[in-house]
N, CA and C atoms as a LAMMPS dump frame, in Angstrom:
ITEM: TIMESTEP
0
ITEM: NUMBER OF ATOMS
330
ITEM: BOX BOUNDS ff ff ff
-5.0000000000000000e+02 5.0000000000000000e+02
-5.0000000000000000e+02 5.0000000000000000e+02
-5.0000000000000000e+02 5.0000000000000000e+02
ITEM: ATOMS id mol type element x y z
1 1 1 N 388.173 455.567 21.105
2 1 2 C 387.529 455.375 19.812
3 1 3 C 387.946 454.044 19.177
4 2 1 N 389.218 453.694 19.324
5 2 2 C 389.717 452.463 18.703
6 2 3 C 389.015 451.231 19.279
7 3 1 N 388.78 451.238 20.585
8 3 2 C 388.09 450.098 21.203
9 3 3 C 386.659 450.028 20.696
10 4 1 N 385.983 451.168 20.639
11 4 2 C 384.607 451.194 20.144
12 4 3 C 384.547 450.72 18.696
13 5 1 N 385.496 451.169 17.882
14 5 2 C 385.531 450.751 16.47
15 5 3 C 385.708 449.238 16.364
16 6 1 N 386.602 448.682 17.171
17 6 2 C 386.831 447.235 17.15
18 6 3 C 385.587 446.461 17.562
19 7 1 N 384.888 446.961 18.575
20 7 2 C 383.659 446.301 19.021
21 7 3 C 382.618 446.309 17.908
22 8 1 N 382.451 447.449 17.261
23 8 2 C 381.486 447.551 16.157
24 8 3 C 381.889 446.604 15.024
25 9 1 N 383.163 446.599 14.656
26 9 2 C 383.621 445.728 13.569
27 9 3 C 383.382 444.26 13.885
28 10 1 N 383.695 443.841 15.116
29 10 2 C 383.455 442.445 15.502
30 10 3 C 381.976 442.093 15.469
31 11 1 N 381.154 442.976 16.011
32 11 2 C 379.71 442.723 16.052
33 11 3 C 379.115 442.661 14.656
34 12 1 N 379.506 443.588 13.792
35 12 2 C 378.983 443.615 12.426
36 12 3 C 379.417 442.357 11.67
37 13 1 N 380.671 441.962 11.813
38 13 2 C 381.163 440.75 11.134
39 13 3 C 380.396 439.518 11.603
40 14 1 N 380.154 439.408 12.915
41 14 2 C 379.412 438.262 13.446
42 14 3 C 377.973 438.266 12.958
43 15 1 N 377.348 439.444 12.933
44 15 2 C 375.959 439.547 12.471
45 15 3 C 375.854 439.165 10.998
46 16 1 N 376.769 439.675 10.189
47 16 2 C 376.746 439.357 8.759
48 16 3 C 376.963 437.867 8.522
49 17 1 N 377.828 437.267 9.31
50 17 2 C 378.089 435.826 9.186
51 17 3 C 376.826 435.011 9.44
52 18 1 N 375.975 435.505 10.338
53 18 2 C 374.729 434.816 10.678
54 18 3 C 373.553 435.253 9.817
55 19 1 N 373.785 436.184 8.893
56 19 2 C 372.723 436.652 8.017
57 19 3 C 371.782 437.659 8.653
58 20 1 N 372.178 438.222 9.782
59 20 2 C 371.343 439.219 10.466
60 20 3 C 371.504 440.577 9.79
61 21 1 N 370.459 441.365 9.847
62 21 2 C 370.503 442.684 9.212
63 21 3 C 370.609 443.825 10.215
64 22 1 N 370.326 443.532 11.489
65 22 2 C 370.35 444.591 12.49
66 22 3 C 370.863 444.048 13.816
67 23 1 N 371.745 444.811 14.447
68 23 2 C 372.249 444.474 15.772
69 23 3 C 371.468 445.293 16.79
70 24 1 N 370.928 444.615 17.788
71 24 2 C 370.112 445.266 18.804
72 24 3 C 370.933 445.587 20.053
73 25 1 N 371.804 444.656 20.438
74 25 2 C 372.564 444.817 21.673
75 25 3 C 373.901 444.111 21.549
76 26 1 N 374.934 444.716 22.125
77 26 2 C 376.267 444.114 22.172
78 26 3 C 376.683 444.061 23.643
79 27 1 N 377.013 442.862 24.113
80 27 2 C 377.44 442.666 25.497
81 27 3 C 378.955 442.53 25.541
82 28 1 N 379.591 443.402 26.311
83 28 2 C 381.049 443.451 26.377
84 28 3 C 381.503 443.272 27.82
85 29 1 N 382.589 442.521 27.98
86 29 2 C 383.22 442.304 29.272
87 29 3 C 384.585 442.976 29.234
88 30 1 N 384.861 443.861 30.183
89 30 2 C 386.128 444.585 30.215
90 30 3 C 386.716 444.548 31.613
91 31 1 N 387.997 444.244 31.683
92 31 2 C 388.687 444.232 32.963
93 31 3 C 388.976 445.636 33.468
94 32 1 N 389.004 445.755 34.757
95 32 2 C 389.239 447.035 35.425
96 32 3 C 390.545 447.701 34.955
97 33 1 N 391.576 446.904 34.701
98 33 2 C 392.863 447.469 34.29
99 33 3 C 392.84 448.07 32.89
100 34 1 N 391.81 447.822 32.126
101 34 2 C 391.69 448.43 30.796
102 34 3 C 391.476 449.934 30.885
103 35 1 N 391.034 450.395 32.045
104 35 2 C 390.845 451.822 32.247
105 35 3 C 389.723 452.424 31.423
106 36 1 N 388.74 451.611 31.1
107 36 2 C 387.623 452.076 30.282
108 36 3 C 386.665 452.901 31.134
109 37 1 N 386.297 454.038 30.606
110 37 2 C 385.279 454.866 31.242
111 37 3 C 383.97 454.546 30.518
112 38 1 N 383.045 453.863 31.2
113 38 2 C 381.831 453.375 30.54
114 38 3 C 381.093 454.413 29.703
115 39 1 N 380.845 455.587 30.241
116 39 2 C 380.094 456.604 29.488
117 39 3 C 380.8 456.99 28.195
118 40 1 N 382.121 457.076 28.239
119 40 2 C 382.874 457.428 27.032
120 40 3 C 382.81 456.316 25.994
121 41 1 N 382.962 455.064 26.439
122 41 2 C 382.907 453.959 25.489
123 41 3 C 381.519 453.858 24.86
124 42 1 N 380.488 454.046 25.653
125 42 2 C 379.116 453.978 25.128
126 42 3 C 378.891 455.08 24.096
127 43 1 N 379.371 456.287 24.387
128 43 2 C 379.235 457.389 23.434
129 43 3 C 380.006 457.094 22.144
130 44 1 N 381.234 456.627 22.278
131 44 2 C 382.052 456.319 21.096
132 44 3 C 381.445 455.175 20.293
133 45 1 N 380.876 454.187 20.983
134 45 2 C 380.21 453.08 20.294
135 45 3 C 379.06 453.623 19.447
136 46 1 N 378.282 454.534 20.01
137 46 2 C 377.175 455.137 19.259
138 46 3 C 377.667 455.859 18.009
139 47 1 N 378.762 456.589 18.141
140 47 2 C 379.317 457.305 16.985
141 47 3 C 379.878 456.344 15.933
142 48 1 N 380.61 455.34 16.381
143 48 2 C 381.245 454.404 15.45
144 48 3 C 380.237 453.477 14.769
145 49 1 N 379.079 453.284 15.384
146 49 2 C 378.098 452.365 14.813
147 49 3 C 377.152 453.034 13.811
148 50 1 N 377.23 454.366 13.703
149 50 2 C 376.366 455.061 12.751
150 50 3 C 376.584 454.513 11.34
151 51 1 N 375.48 454.372 10.611
152 51 2 C 375.489 453.867 9.232
153 51 3 C 376.027 452.444 9.114
154 52 1 N 375.859 451.651 10.185
155 52 2 C 376.201 450.227 10.16
156 52 3 C 374.989 449.458 10.675
157 53 1 N 374.996 448.136 10.57
158 53 2 C 373.893 447.359 11.148
159 53 3 C 373.771 447.519 12.67
160 54 1 N 374.801 448.089 13.308
161 54 2 C 374.772 448.297 14.759
162 54 3 C 374.235 449.672 15.151
163 55 1 N 373.83 450.453 14.164
164 55 2 C 373.312 451.791 14.445
165 55 3 C 372.103 451.699 15.377
166 56 1 N 372.153 452.415 16.495
167 56 2 C 371.07 452.387 17.467
168 56 3 C 371.135 451.24 18.457
169 57 1 N 372.135 450.377 18.323
170 57 2 C 372.256 449.234 19.233
171 57 3 C 372.661 449.702 20.626
172 58 1 N 372.271 448.922 21.615
173 58 2 C 372.623 449.197 23.009
174 58 3 C 373.934 448.48 23.318
175 59 1 N 374.89 449.191 23.913
176 59 2 C 376.138 448.576 24.367
177 59 3 C 376.018 448.316 25.867
178 60 1 N 376.074 447.041 26.243
179 60 2 C 376.037 446.653 27.652
180 60 3 C 377.463 446.316 28.062
181 61 1 N 377.968 447.036 29.032
182 61 2 C 379.358 446.9 29.452
183 61 3 C 379.43 446.421 30.893
184 62 1 N 380.15 445.329 31.097
185 62 2 C 380.357 444.827 32.452
186 62 3 C 381.852 444.901 32.769
187 63 1 N 382.188 445.595 33.845
188 63 2 C 383.574 445.742 34.262
189 63 3 C 383.888 444.674 35.305
190 64 1 N 384.962 443.906 35.073
191 64 2 C 385.373 442.878 36.031
192 64 3 C 386.513 443.419 36.889
193 65 1 N 386.509 443.067 38.161
194 65 2 C 387.557 443.571 39.056
195 65 3 C 388.905 442.901 38.787
196 66 1 N 389.933 443.534 39.286
197 66 2 C 391.278 442.997 39.205
198 66 3 C 391.416 441.927 40.288
199 67 1 N 391.638 440.685 39.863
200 67 2 C 391.757 439.561 40.797
201 67 3 C 393.114 438.908 40.608
202 68 1 N 393.774 438.669 41.735
203 68 2 C 395.071 438.005 41.709
204 68 3 C 394.996 436.673 42.422
205 69 1 N 395.949 435.805 42.111
206 69 2 C 396.059 434.505 42.792
207 69 3 C 397.456 434.419 43.397
208 70 1 N 397.491 434.167 44.689
209 70 2 C 398.755 434.013 45.384
210 70 3 C 399.369 432.675 44.982
211 71 1 N 400.603 432.705 44.51
212 71 2 C 401.253 431.482 44.072
213 71 3 C 401.761 430.661 45.264
214 72 1 N 401.784 431.268 46.44
215 72 2 C 402.234 430.571 47.648
216 72 3 C 401.114 429.734 48.263
217 73 1 N 399.94 430.354 48.485
218 73 2 C 398.847 429.633 49.15
219 73 3 C 397.645 429.386 48.233
220 74 1 N 397.705 429.87 46.984
221 74 2 C 396.676 429.7 45.966
222 74 3 C 395.356 430.401 46.287
223 75 1 N 395.406 431.42 47.135
224 75 2 C 394.233 432.225 47.463
225 75 3 C 393.95 433.208 46.33
226 76 1 N 392.694 433.277 45.888
227 76 2 C 392.273 434.31 44.935
228 76 3 C 391.748 435.495 45.733
229 77 1 N 392.13 436.714 45.327
230 77 2 C 391.696 437.901 46.057
231 77 3 C 391.583 439.09 45.117
232 78 1 N 390.703 440.013 45.474
233 78 2 C 390.533 441.244 44.702
234 78 3 C 391.653 442.199 45.084
235 79 1 N 392.353 442.68 44.062
236 79 2 C 393.443 443.627 44.281
237 79 3 C 392.833 445.015 44.446
238 80 1 N 393.16 445.656 45.559
239 80 2 C 392.65 446.998 45.829
240 80 3 C 393.814 447.941 46.076
241 81 1 N 393.672 449.146 45.564
242 81 2 C 394.693 450.184 45.75
243 81 3 C 396.072 449.727 45.281
244 82 1 N 396.104 448.937 44.213
245 82 2 C 397.364 448.437 43.628
246 82 3 C 398.21 447.658 44.631
247 83 1 N 397.566 447.005 45.587
248 83 2 C 398.291 446.2 46.57
249 83 3 C 398.242 444.739 46.148
250 84 1 N 399.359 444.267 45.629
251 84 2 C 399.466 442.903 45.135
252 84 3 C 400.053 441.991 46.216
253 85 1 N 399.495 442.071 47.413
254 85 2 C 399.922 441.249 48.538
255 85 3 C 398.749 440.388 48.972
256 86 1 N 398.993 439.102 49.115
257 86 2 C 397.934 438.171 49.517
258 86 3 C 397.44 438.518 50.912
259 87 1 N 396.121 438.692 51.073
260 87 2 C 395.584 439.021 52.399
261 87 3 C 395.642 437.831 53.365
262 88 1 N 395.809 436.643 52.829
263 88 2 C 395.815 435.446 53.676
264 88 3 C 397.204 435.137 54.245
265 89 1 N 398.234 435.134 53.364
266 89 2 C 399.573 434.731 53.817
267 89 3 C 400.62 435.83 53.65
268 90 1 N 400.2 436.978 53.108
269 90 2 C 401.081 438.117 52.852
270 90 3 C 402.106 437.845 51.748
271 91 1 N 401.883 436.779 50.975
272 91 2 C 402.767 436.484 49.852
273 91 3 C 402.67 437.558 48.776
274 92 1 N 403.771 437.764 48.059
275 92 2 C 403.79 438.795 47.024
276 92 3 C 404.045 438.237 45.63
277 93 1 N 404.079 436.911 45.513
278 93 2 C 404.193 436.274 44.207
279 93 3 C 402.764 436.049 43.71
280 94 1 N 402.247 437.029 42.954
281 94 2 C 400.838 437.049 42.57
282 94 3 C 400.697 436.97 41.057
283 95 1 N 399.794 436.125 40.604
284 95 2 C 399.473 435.991 39.181
285 95 3 C 398.093 436.603 38.947
286 96 1 N 397.952 437.365 37.867
287 96 2 C 396.665 437.973 37.545
288 96 3 C 395.696 436.898 37.04
289 97 1 N 394.491 436.888 37.581
290 97 2 C 393.451 435.946 37.181
291 97 3 C 392.43 436.642 36.285
292 98 1 N 392.069 437.858 36.631
293 98 2 C 391.146 438.636 35.804
294 98 3 C 391.379 440.122 36.051
295 99 1 N 390.802 440.91 35.162
296 99 2 C 390.926 442.349 35.281
297 99 3 C 391.617 442.988 34.096
298 100 1 N 392.112 442.148 33.177
299 100 2 C 392.785 442.672 31.981
300 100 3 C 392.031 442.333 30.7
301 101 1 N 390.987 441.551 30.804
302 101 2 C 390.278 441.07 29.621
303 101 3 C 389.474 442.174 28.93
304 102 1 N 389.238 441.959 27.671
305 102 2 C 388.353 442.817 26.883
306 102 3 C 387.797 441.953 25.767
307 103 1 N 386.489 441.676 25.827
308 103 2 C 385.904 440.818 24.788
309 103 3 C 384.416 441.075 24.598
310 104 1 N 383.988 440.84 23.379
311 104 2 C 382.563 440.856 23.072
312 104 3 C 382.042 439.49 23.483
313 105 1 N 381.131 439.475 24.435
314 105 2 C 380.604 438.221 24.963
315 105 3 C 379.579 437.646 23.993
316 106 1 N 378.613 438.492 23.586
317 106 2 C 377.624 438.066 22.612
318 106 3 C 376.9 439.294 22.062
319 107 1 N 376.12 439.042 21.035
320 107 2 C 375.326 440.122 20.424
321 107 3 C 373.91 439.631 20.205
322 108 1 N 372.971 440.553 20.326
323 108 2 C 371.575 440.252 20.01
324 108 3 C 371.287 440.869 18.646
325 109 1 N 370.715 440.083 17.741
326 109 2 C 370.464 440.552 16.386
327 109 3 C 369.026 440.286 15.977
328 110 1 N 368.643 440.93 14.87
329 110 2 C 367.33 440.682 14.263
330 110 3 C 367.555 440.232 12.839
């Protein structure tokens, strides 16, 4: 619920700043490690947006995979099954590149 509330608050603030009266769609990017269950977030977004300019808006959610970068050979790879080992050189000094993000990418308004 807290994530949905934050998304609605951000979208409403941005719409009001632009003088829009209605939000049609909110596009969100979420990393796999956020553990977001799309159906639950969409339902919570619908509940949290009631009686706001975002009421009835469509929430478009894109989940990004967990990607690591090997600090030894600089290979980027998708982390699967919590295995933080480089498939190229077997290095284990890995930096996260994506998969933890959560952001409102843009909103469509009227």
